[in-house]
N, C-alpha and C positions, 0 to 999 in steps of 0.2 A: 300952258304954263305949269311947272311942277312944283309942289310944296311937300317938304319933308317933315313928317309927324314924328312924335316920340315913339309910337308903337308901330306904325306901318307906314306905307307909301300910299299917298292919295293923288291919283292922277285927275287933274282938272283941265279940261280943254277950253278952247276959246269959245264964247257964246256964238252959236250958229242961229240960222234962221229957224224959227219955230220953237226955240227955247227961250224961256223967260228966266230972269234972275230968281224968281220965286220958285220955279220948278227945280232950277239948279240948287237952290238952297235946301229944298226938301229931299232931293237926291243926296246931297251932301250929309244931311243929318241922318238919313236912313243908313248910309254906308258907314258913317262914324258910329251909329248905335251897333251895328253888326261887328264892327272892329272891337269895340268895347266889350261886347258879350263874349267874343273869342277870347279876349285877353283876360277876362275874369274867370273862365272855366280852367280848372287844374289840369295839366297834361297826365296821360297814362304813364304809370311806372313799369318798365320792362322786366324788372326783377320780381315784382309780386305777382304770383299766379292769379289767374282769374277763376271764377267758379267752375266752369267746364273742365279746366285743367285740374283743379282739385278733385272733381268727381273721377275723371279718368284716372288720375294718379292713385286715388284710394282703391278703385276697382282693380287696377294693375297689382297694387301691393297685395290686395286680398287674394288675387289669383296666383300670384307668386308664392305667397304664403301657404295657401292650400297645395300648391304644387310641391313645395318643398316638404311639407308635413306628411302628405298622403302618397306621394309618388316617389319623390327623390330621396327623402331622408331615410325611408325603410330600408332600401338596399345598402345605403351607407352604414346604418346601424347594424344591419345583418352582417356585412363584411367585417366591421369592426368587432362585433361579437364572435364572428368565426375565427378572426385573427387572434383575439384574446384567449379563445378556448384553445387554438392550436399552440400559442405560446404557454398556456397553463399545462397543456398535455406535454409539451417539450420539457417544461420545468419539472413535472412529475415524473417524467421518464428519466430525466437527469438526476433527480433525487433518488428514484429506485436504483439506477445504476450505481449512484454512489454508495447507498446503503448496501447493495449486493457486493460491491467492491470491498467495503469495509468488512461485511461478514466473511467474504472469501479471504481476506487478509488475516482476519482473526482465526479463522478455521485452519489457515495455512501455518500461522504462528503457533496454534495449538498442537497441530500435527508434527511441526518441527520440535516442539518441546516434548511432546510424547516420544518422538523418535529418538531425541537425545537421551531422555530417561531410559528408553528401552535399550539403547546402544550402551549406555553406562551400565545397566543391569547385566547385559550380556558380556560386556568386558570384564565386569567383576566376578560373574560366574565363571568365565573362562580362566581368569586369574586364580580363583579358588580351586578350580578343577585342576589346573597346571600345577598348583602348589600341592594339592592332594596327591596328583600322580607323582610329583617329584619326591614326595614323602614316602609314597608306596615303592618307588624305584629305589630309594635309599635304603628303605628298610628291607626290601628284598636282596638289595646288593649286600647289605650288612650281614643278613641272614645267610646269604650264600658264602659270603667271606668266613663267617663263623662256621658254617659246615665245613668249608675247605680247611679252615684252621684245625677244626677238630678232627678232620680226616687225616690231615697232615701230622698232627700230634699223635694220632692213633697209629699211623703208618710208622712214625718215627719211634714210638714206643715199642710197636711190634718189631721193628728192625733192631732196635736197641736190645730188646729182650732176646731176639733170635741171636744177635751178635754176642750177648753175655752168655747165653747158653753154650754157644759154640766156644767162647773164650774159657768158659768154666772147665769144660772138658779138657781143653788143650792146656789150660794153665794147671789144672789139677794133676794132670799127666806129667808136664813138665816139673812141676814142683815136687811130685813123689819122686820122680827119677833123679832130680837134683839132690834131693834129701838122702836118697839111698846112696848116691855117690859120696856124699860128704860123710855119711855115718858108716859106710861100708857094710851095710846090712840091709836085709829085706824089711820094709815098713808096710804097716797096714794101709793099703790103698784106699779102702772105704773111709777110714777115719781121717786120712789126709784130704780126701775129697770134701768131706764134711767141713773141715777147717777152711779149705779154700772157698767153698761156697758161702761160708758165713762171712768171711772177709769180703768177698765180692759183693754180697747183699748190703753190708754196711757201706762199702764204697759207692754202690749205686744209689743208695738212700741219700748219702751226703751230696 
């Protein structure tokens, strides 16, 4: 016969030979006591770790921490430091290049300014020299023209004087001959030449 209990299932069989109701009662009480003891003990929580797990977990954590600190972390820090140094070197090189480029640009601009000033000075000097040369050429040309003019005037004066001398002799002779024909007598040729020369001198001065 089967009886359903609130906590567990108790199987009771029909009394057989050799079993007394008292023995069955004792067995039933013993089984009920074990069932009550099992129901009173709390079950284990699978989420909470037990003491051995805590010990092994702490040991693994300490081992992993020591491995990271003394073995794995040093190469990482060294690599990061080397990378930081390389980046800093690149930055310093870029700054030096920028400074050198700025210096070169400033020197180039200074050279251009100096070249402009020098070119302006050369141009000014060339203009002054050209002006001085032009003045010298003009002065030489004016002096040459003056010399030519003086020489021409001298030649003209000499030619005029030569022509006057020739004219005086001819004019004096012609005048004396014309006067003798008019007055029908011989005149003083020297006195007549003196008169003609005086007249020609007055005419040449006017």
